N, C-alpha and C positions, 0 to 999 in steps of 0.2 A: 471541591473538585480535586485540589492538590493533594489533600490527605487521602482521597480515594485512590489516586494514581499512585501515591507513595505506598499505600497498603497492597495494591496489586503488584507493584515491583518487588516488594518485600516477600510476598508469597511465592513469586516466580524464583526469587533467589534461594529461598528455603527449600522449594522443591527441587531446584537444580542441584543443591548440595545433597539432598536425599538420593537423587538418581546417580550422582557421581560416587556416593558411598556404597550404594548397592551394586554399581558396576565394578568397583574395586573389590568388594567382598566376593563377587562372582568370578573375579579374575578375567574380566573382559576388557577389551580395548573398545574405543568409541566405535570404531569400524565394525567390530564383531557384534556389539549390541545393536547397532543400526541394522546389520544384516539379519539378526535374529528378530528384530522388531518390524522389519519392513520399512525402515525410515531412511532418510539420507544422513550420512555422517555429519553434515553440516547442521542438521536439525538437532541431532543428539548434543553436538557441541553448544549450540545456542540455548538448549534447555538446561544444560549443566551450568552454564554461566549466567542464567537468569535473563537472557535476552529474548526469550520466547516462552509465551504462556501456552502449553499444549491444549489442544482441543480434546473433546472426549474421545474421538477416534484415536488420536495419538496416544492418549492415556492407556487406552485398551491395548494398543500396540506394544507400548513399553511394558505393560504388565505381562503380556505374552512373551516378550523378549526376556523377561526375568523369571518367567514361569511362576508368577505370583497372581493372587487375586487383585483386583483393582484396589480394594481397601488396604491391602498389605502394602501395595505401592505408595499409597498416600499416607499411610500411618507413619508417625515419626518413630513409634516403637511398638513392638508386639509383646503381649502378655499371654502367651499360650498356657493352657493347662498342662499338667505333666502327661507324659506319655502313658497310655493305658487308661486314660480317663476320657476317651473320645466320645463316650455315651453320656457324659455328665458335663459337658462344656457349658459355660455361661459367660456372657459378656454384658456389661452395663455401661451405657453411654450417658454421661451427664450433660445436662443442657450447657452450651457454651464451652465445653471442655473436649477438644478433639481437634484433628487436623482440618485445615481449610485449603481448598485448591480452586484457584481462579482459572477459568477456562474460557474467557471471553463471553459466549452466550450464556454460559452457566457458571454458578459458583457452587462448589461442592462441599458438603460437610458429612464425610463418611461416618457410619455408625458400625458398632461392634467390631472395631479395628483390632481388638485383641485376640480375635479368632482367625485362624488360618484355614484354608481349604473349605470355605463355606459353600453350601449349595446355594446360598442366596447372598446377594450384596445389597444391604439396605443403605440408602443415602438420602439425606435431606439436600434438596436442590433449590437454590434461589435463581429464579429465571431472570436473566439480564437483557435478552433480546426483546425488542418491541415489534419486530417484523421478521417474516421467514427469509428475507433477503440477507440477514445477518449470518446465515448458515452456510451459504454456497450449496454444497451437497447435503441431502438428508442423511441422518445417522443410521448406520446399519451394523449389527453385530449379532453373534450367535446368542441364543437363549430366549426367554420370555420376560416381560416386564409388567409390574403393577404399579400404577401411579395413583396417589390420593392427594388432592389439592388441600393444603392445610391453611393457606392464607391467600387472599386475593383471588385472581381469575387467571386461567390459562387457556391457550388454544393449542390443540394437538393437530399438527400437520403430518400427513402420511402420503405415501405414494398411490394408495388404492381407495382412499375414502375422502369424503368432503372434510373441510375443516370443522373440527369439534370444539365447541367452547365448554369449558369445565369451570364451574364455580367452586367455592369453598365447600368441602364436603363430598364433592363429586369425585368419581374414580373411573379408571379404565384399565383394561388388561389387554395386551397385544403381543404378537410375535415380533421380536426385536430384529429379525432378519429383514422385516419390511421397513423400508425407509421412514424415518419419523423424526420429529423435532417438536419442542415445546417452546412457546413464546409467551411473554407476559401480556395479559389482556386487561390488567387493571391499572388504574393510575398509581396506586400504592404498590408495595412489595408483593410478589407472588412467589410462594414457597410450596414445593411439592415433596412428598415422600415417594421416592422411587426405589422399587425393590426389583433387582435383576435376578432371575433364576437361571442358573448355568445348566447348559446341557450335560446329561450324565456322560462321564468318560466312557470310551468305547469298551474298555474291559469290563466296566460295571454294568453296562447295558447288556453285553454278552452273557455275563454271569447270570443276571436277572432272567434273561431269556431261557437259559438252561434250567434255572430253578423252576420257572413256570411250566416248562415242558415235563 
């Protein structure tokens, strides 16, 4: 138990250092980042000093504040392809080699972190919560999500449907603006592949509409 807590604390410290470095790179004060992210300045301070492990909602807010993809926020480094090669991008994620982010109810292992501005964010997620009470509010964010259970079993809780149990090999697809949360439903570890598809930018959608017309 002690080693697990130490690991969580170390992850929080590393992530805090990452946030501080990104903030300095962007030339933002803690108050400015807090305003852009919709967070309290005290929360930004606690995150940067490793005193607070951000929830998924807070991670999304921070990513928005930095104008980054979630995987860019979590990645220790980026290995983008050269400009002009946007139609030939490729990212390989090796097992056990990549960033880890502890977020209480979930532990995230982002994939394809070498690419920016992706239309999808693929992430391996280890479910830590055994009950929905661990969440407080259900999670909501823009986009759509696909989830495949890779190990163990999970329960999907939403605001509009009955609880759905998913076994290894089962999958689901849903609108992420609907309140949702996953909890571990197996005695052993439960790991899912979560793929979030981001909504198209307004200018892209408008251009596609003109092309279709």
